[in-house]
N, C-alpha and C positions, 0 to 999 in steps of 0.2 A: 442244612435242613434235613438231609437224610439221617445224619447222626442224631439230631434232636428227636426225630420220629422214632428211631431205633431205641434210644435210651428211654423215651417216654413209655414205649410198649414193654420194655424189659423191666422197668421199675414200677410201672403202674401209676406213675405221676403224670396226670393229664396236663397240668399247668407248667410243666418243666419247659424251660427255654434256654437256648444257647445264644449268648450275646458277646459283645466286644467293647472294651474301652482302652484308652492309651496307657493306663496305669497297670492294669492286671492282665491285659491281653484278652484271650477268649476264655469264657467261663460258662458253667452250667448253673443256672439260678433255680432254687427250689424254695417255695413258700414254707413257712414254719409249720403249717398244718400237715405237710407231707414229709417233714424232716425225718420221721421214723422209717421211711421207706428208702432212704439213701443207702446205697451199697457201701460196705466198709472200705472197699479199695479206692473210693473217691477221696480226693485230698481237698480239705477245706482251705479256701483262699481268702474269704472275706465274710464278715457277719454284718447283716443289716437289721433294721428294726423288725421287719416282717419276713425276712428271707435269709437264706444262706447261699453262698456262691462256692462252687467246687471246680476242680480240674481233674481230668483223667489222662491216662497215658495216651489214649487214642486221640483225645482232643488236643493234647500237646503236639502230637505229630502233625495234625492238621494245621495248627498255628504256625509251625516251622515251615510247612510247605507254602502257606499263603503269604506269610511275611517275607519269605525269600523269593517269592515269585517275581516281584518287580525287578530285582537284581538279575535274576535268571533271564527275564525278558530282554533287558538291556544287553546282556552278554550275547544272547541269541541274535538280536538285531544287528549288533556290531559284527558278529561272525558272518551273517548273511550278506551284509553290506560289503565287507572286505572281500568275500568270495565273488560278489558281483563286480567289484572294481577290478579284481585280478582277471576275471573273465573278459572284461571290456578293454583291457590294456592294448590288445592288438588292433582294436577298432577305433582308438582315440583319433587318429588323423581324419578318417571319413566323418566321424561324429562332429568334429570341429568344423569341417567344411560345411556339413549340413546346417549346423547352428548358425554359421556366418551367413549362409544363403537365406535361411529362414528370417534372420534378423534384417537383412537387406530388403527382402520381400515385404516384411511387416512395415518397415519404414516407408518404402515406396508406395505401398497400398495406402498408408496413412496420408502421405502427400497427395496422392491421386484423389482420395476421398475428400480431403479438405479443399482441393482445387475445384472439384466438381460442385460441391455443396455451396462454396462461397464465390464462385465465378472468378477464380484466379486465372492469370494469364502466364504464358511461358516467357521468361525474361531472356534477353540476349546478353550473355556474359562473354566479354572479349578482352583482348589485351590492349586497352587504351586507357586514357586518363579521364574518362567521362563518366559522370553519374547523371543519367537522364531518366527521370521518373515522371511519367504523365498520368494524371488521375490517380495518384497514390492514396491508399487508405490504410488506416491502422487496423490490423487483423483482429485485435481483441476488442477495441472500442466499438467498431462497427457492429459487432455481435451483441453489444449491450445497449444499443440505442433504443429509445422508447418506440412503441408500435406506431408505425406511420411516419417516422422521422428517419431520413436517410443521412448517412455520414457524408460530410462535405469533403470531396476529394481535392487534392492539391498537386501542383507540379513542382518539381525541384530539379534544377539543372546546375551542375558543377563541372568545371574542367580547369585546365591550366590558365585560362584567361579569366575565368569567373571562379576564383579559388575559394573565396570566403563570402558568406552571406550573413549580414547583421539583421536579425529579425526582431523588430519592435512591435508593440501593440499592447492592447489592454490585458489586464489579468482576466483569466477565464476565456480568452479568445481562442486558445488552441495552439499556442506556440510550442509547449512541451510535447503535445501529441504529435505535432509535425516533426519534431526532432526524433522522437522515438520511432515513428512509422518509417522514417528514412533509414534508420539503423536496422529495423526489423526486415524491411524489404531487401536491403543489401545482404543481410545475413541469410535470409531465406533463399535468395537467388543463388548464393554461392554454395549452399548445401544441397542444391539440386531440386528445390521445391518451386512450384509455380507461386506467383506473388499477387497480392491484392492491388492491382493497378490496371490502367488501360494499356500501357506499354512501358517497358523498362529496357534501357540499354545501359549496361554496367561494365565499366572497366574494373579489372581485378582489384580488390581491396585487401591489404594484408592484415590490418588491425582496425578495429572499431573502438575508439576511446570515448567514454562518456563522463561528464562531470555534471550530475543532476542530483536534485534532492538536497536534503539537509540531514546530516547525522553527526554524532560526536563520539569521542572515545575518552570520556571523562576518567575512566579507571586508569588510563595511562597518561592523564594530564593533558589530553588534546581536546581543545574546544572545537565547536562546530566549524569555525573559520579555519582552524589549524588543519582539520581533516580535509577541508575543501582545498587548502593550499597544497597539502601533501599530494592529493590526487592530481591537482593541476600540474604540479612539478613532475610527477611520474609520467604524465602524458607528454609534457614538453621534452622530457629527457629520452623518450622512446619513439618519437615520431619518425615517419618515413614519408616519402613523396606519394605513396599509395595508401596512406592512412586516411580514415574518415574520423573527424573529431566533432563531438557534440558538446557544446558548453551551454548550460541552462542557468542563467542568472549568476554567472561567475562574479565574485567580488561583493556580494550583497551582505556578507557577514561582518563587514567593518564599516567605517564612516563613509559617507557618500564620496568624498574626494579621494580617499584611499582606494575605494572600490573601483571608481572610474579609472584611476591611474593604473591599477593592476590590470584591469580588463583591457584598456587601451594598449598597454605595453605587450600583453600576451598576443593580442590580435596582430599588432605590428611585427612582433617576433616571428610568428608563423608566416606572415606575408613576405617578410624580407629575408627569410632563411635561404641560403644559397642553394641547398639541395633538398631540404625536408619541407617542401611547400605542401603541407597536407590540406586536403579539402575540408572546410570547416563550416559548420552552422553554429551561430552564436546568438542565442535568444537572450534578450536583456531589456531591462527598464531604464538603463542608462542611455537616454536619448541623445546625450552628447556624442556617443559613438557613431551616430549618423554622419558626423562631420568627417569621419575617416574616408568616406567614399571620394571626397574631393581630392585627397592627397595620395591615395593608394589605389592604383588602377585595377587591381584584382579583387577589390572589396566592393560588394554591391549591397545596397539597402533594400530591404523588403519589410512589409508589415502585414499583420493579420487584421483585416479590415473590420470596421464596425459602422453602424449607423446610429445617429441620435435622432429620435423622434419623440417630440413632446417631453424632453428631458429624460427620456428613457433610452437605455443603450441596448441596441439589438446586435448580437454577435453574428457576423456573416461567416466567420471561420474560413475566409478565403485569403490565401497568400497573394499579395499584389506588390508590384515594384514601388519603391519609395519608403522613406522613414516615417515614423509616427512620433508625435510629441505628447501623447496622452496615454495614461495607464488606467484610468477609471477605477483606481483602487477603492475610492470612497463609494462608488456605485456597488462594487462587490461587497464591501462591508455592509451596505444597506441590504443587499440580497441575503446576507448571512443572518440578518435579524439584529444588527447592532442598534442600540437605543437611538431614537430619533435625535435627541439632543446632541449626541456625539457626532452623528452624521452631519447635522446642521453646523456644528462648531468646526468640524473638519473642513467643510466647504469654505467657511469664512477664512480659516487659516490658510488654506490652499490659495484662495484668491489673493490674500495679502502677500504671501510668499512669492507668487508669480509676479505681482505688481512690483514688489521690491527688487526681485531678481532682474526684471527688465530695466529698472532704473539704475541699479548699482552694479549689474554684471554678475557672472557666475562665481567670481572669486570672492565675493562677499558672503556673509552669513546673515541674511535678512530676517532674524528672529527676535531682535531686541525689543520690538514694539508689540509682539503678538500677545503677550500676557496682559498688557494694559488694555488691549482692545476687546478682551472677552468679558462677558457678563457672568461667567460661571455657569454651572449647570442647575442651580436652584432658580426657580422661576421668580423674576423680579415682579412681585405682585402689586406693588404700590407705586407705579410710575405715574407721576402727576400729570404728564403730558398726554395720558390716555384717559379720555372722559369715562369710558366704560369701567375701567379698573378703578378710577377715582370714585365712581358711584358705589362700586362693590366695597371699596375701602370704607366709605362713610357708613354703609349699611352695617358692616361688621363692627365698626367702632361704636355704634349706637346700641349694640345688643347688650342687654343686662344678663350676662350668662348665669349669674347666681340665682336669678328669679325666673329663668326660662323653663317652661314645662316642655316635656318631650314633643307634644303635638305642635307647640309654638315653634320649637326648634326646626321641626320638619317643614313647617310653613315658611319660615324665614329662609331656610335652605332652598326651597322651591322658588322664592322671590329672587334670590341671588342668581339662581340658574337661569331664570327668565331674563335678567339684566344682561348676563353674559351672552346668551343666545340671541339677544336683540328682540325678544317677543314681549 
């Protein structure tokens, strides 16, 4: 700006301006009306329709300074930083100690703040084989509950005599949340944090293994079930007596009988292992696994309870002793907005399957007569045994569509509506 003002005063060109572009760099632009005032030492760089652009030695020097400034800045910063590092070399050990202490304080302050805000309690971590959680809560889910609704706390107890728990119960009842909160409470307790529970007594756990969710690795040729089996195999090959294992719906990615067989064999393997008897929570919809309690003394059945009121399912979200024989999957499908015809047909198929299963036993596949029992999803409008539908059929058959006016069509539709509604 100073150069532009100086050149303007010296040449007497008031509209003179200095600008920059990526092609020509810095230049002085003069309109053609003042072209005769341009000093002879200026070098022409570009001609425009209404103006000429020039460069001077002084402007060229400015350009070199400005364009080289960024490189000089980087070099200066690098030199200053290197000087600083060299000056700090002798202070590195105390700086590292300070950084470690500040990091620990930050972590402990975070633990303390979370404990105070969320009413966490101090766990007892000991050298035993017990996991005793009373009134345990999920630290994340409890913070996302609707206003006025409290998280339902649950107890979990595992030791050498109660090594494995088979958890059954409906979809949406909270089985997965129970598994996850047990793992989180165990982890939080062993890193020195207070935990979301009424009381916790915890024997040291060396590893927490989880097989939850569904994922695939198609790019490497691994299906969802293959990934599930890989993870389960990794768990079983790395167990110890102090491990905590969480299986959520293991075996569901294959046929029912394959899945039950794999799940049963895995639970049996962990139970009967001579040294690696890991404490295990196994959430499943394979109600057949409830039979294992009779034959294996360290396996116990629990279920997440519900109540049925007027054909509606109320989730109690409470873990209680005993197995469950119902999953209420159709009820969850209805909650999700599944078409009513599908829900109704699924109920019919379920009743038929359960009836056939009781008659023929679990080893049979009672599906051969299901298709013949369905009416399909299109409404069977002309059932002769229904007098109302019979009247509607007659009304429609007697309509002369080709000679029906719009108002007559609306009236006829209104009559049919009255027949159906019984008015």
